[in-house]
C-alpha atoms as one frame of an Amber mdcrd trajectory, in Angstrom:
protein
  -8.852 -14.670   8.350  -8.370 -12.856  11.661  -9.674  -9.369  12.347  -7.232
  -6.496  12.728  -5.978  -5.698  16.206  -7.577  -2.384  17.279  -7.570  -0.166
  20.325  -8.445   3.410  21.131  -6.672   6.167  22.997  -9.134   8.663  24.460
  -9.156  11.857  26.472 -11.967  12.027  29.008 -14.396  14.935  28.598 -13.136
  16.416  31.881  -9.507  16.347  30.734 -10.447  17.738  27.317 -12.195  20.637
  29.021  -9.151  21.337  31.208  -6.607  21.305  28.370  -8.896  22.840  25.761
  -7.521  23.107  22.221  -4.429  21.084  23.123  -6.393  17.828  23.529  -6.246
  16.935  19.825  -2.513  17.572  19.335  -1.639  15.772  22.579  -3.799  12.807
  21.622  -2.261  12.688  18.129   1.214  12.702  19.715   0.219   9.870  22.050
  -1.153   7.710  19.217   1.885   8.410  17.039   4.092   7.578  20.023   2.381
   4.204  20.487   2.813   3.375  16.784   6.464   4.456  16.839   7.208   2.503
  20.008   5.652  -0.692  18.626   7.883  -0.426  15.552  10.942   0.398  17.668
  10.377  -2.668  19.852  10.208  -4.849  16.743  13.481  -3.433  15.428  15.514
  -4.258  18.547  17.968  -7.186  18.399  16.372 -10.579  19.109  17.628 -13.682
  20.909  15.539 -16.430  19.326  16.454 -19.043  16.752  18.680 -17.953  13.850
  18.076 -19.387  10.398  18.944 -18.705   6.780  16.724 -16.631   4.508  17.847
 -17.242   0.969  21.497 -17.786   0.184  23.109 -15.186   2.412  20.682 -13.537
   4.788  20.347 -14.821   8.331  17.193 -14.002  10.261  17.107 -14.074  14.055
  13.589 -14.733  15.294  12.168 -13.359  18.520  12.185 -15.469  21.642   9.038
 -15.848  23.771   8.350 -12.596  25.577  10.259 -10.440  23.072   8.523  -8.224
  20.531   8.299  -9.894  17.109  11.365  -9.706  14.926  11.005  -7.877  11.636
  11.254 -10.358   8.796   9.261  -9.150   5.796   8.109  -5.854   7.359   4.440
  -6.725   6.838   3.490  -6.460  10.519   5.319  -3.171  11.141   3.958  -1.742
   7.894   0.392  -2.588   8.868   0.429  -0.419  12.014  -1.466   2.872  11.650
  -3.577   5.303  13.603  -6.361   7.694  12.784  -8.141  10.420  14.699 -11.767
   9.411  15.257 -12.580  12.709  16.982 -10.628  15.475  18.756 -10.716  13.307
  21.884 -10.248   9.792  20.450  -7.643   8.104  18.246  -7.814   4.518  16.990
  -4.673   2.449  16.463  -4.951  -0.558  14.148  -2.581  -3.364  13.291  -3.937
  -4.868  10.073  -1.684  -7.897   9.642  -3.965 -10.864  10.109  -1.534 -12.542
  12.510  -1.074  -9.450  14.748  -3.199 -10.732  17.633  -1.553 -14.173  17.515
   1.835 -12.571  18.094   0.623 -10.219  20.835  -1.325 -12.801  22.845   0.223
 -16.095  21.730  -1.536 -19.278  20.670  -1.746 -22.829  21.937   1.466 -23.601
  20.037   3.358 -20.315  20.392   4.167 -18.109  23.357   3.232 -14.441  23.136
   5.543 -11.897  21.516   4.040  -8.762  23.100   4.624  -5.474  21.320   1.357
  -3.560  21.882   1.108  -3.653  25.675   4.757  -2.673  26.284   4.388   0.233
  23.835   1.187   1.398  25.538   2.843   1.304  28.950   5.865   3.308  27.808
   3.783   5.989  26.114   1.376   6.147  29.056   4.338   6.778  31.370   5.735
   9.482  29.051   2.438  11.354  28.890   1.270  10.751  32.466   2.347  14.176
  33.662   0.932  15.989  30.644  -2.349  14.177  30.431  -3.115  12.186  33.537
  -6.677  11.497  32.478  -6.018   9.770  29.157  -7.639   6.387  28.786  -6.204
   3.622  26.643  -8.608   0.818  25.876  -7.069  -2.631  25.727  -6.535  -4.194
  22.294  -9.398  -6.335  21.031
């Protein structure tokens, strides 16, 4: 069984001092934005192989390089965040195959959804909070 995919979003002590009481709400918005963006990327149309699910449903899988396609909803439903402190939030993806999709395996190309979400949210908040630090997923 694989460990959950985890990463933190932090505000440096210097930035927290500059923005004061707004650090927590800004950090919460950033973490929620990352979670929302990961789920949005998964919900976009895919261009991979199409196959039948049951009698009528057709599922279109993600192609290499695309965010994973939603099939059962397990991956998207396993994405959460929690505030560890007023200056740090932790985002977790608890599906045991989360890291395999993000980074790929020997037999499957990566279907990145974490890194693109982090980049988009970082760009959105860059002007508001230039000193936020996002630790890479582990």
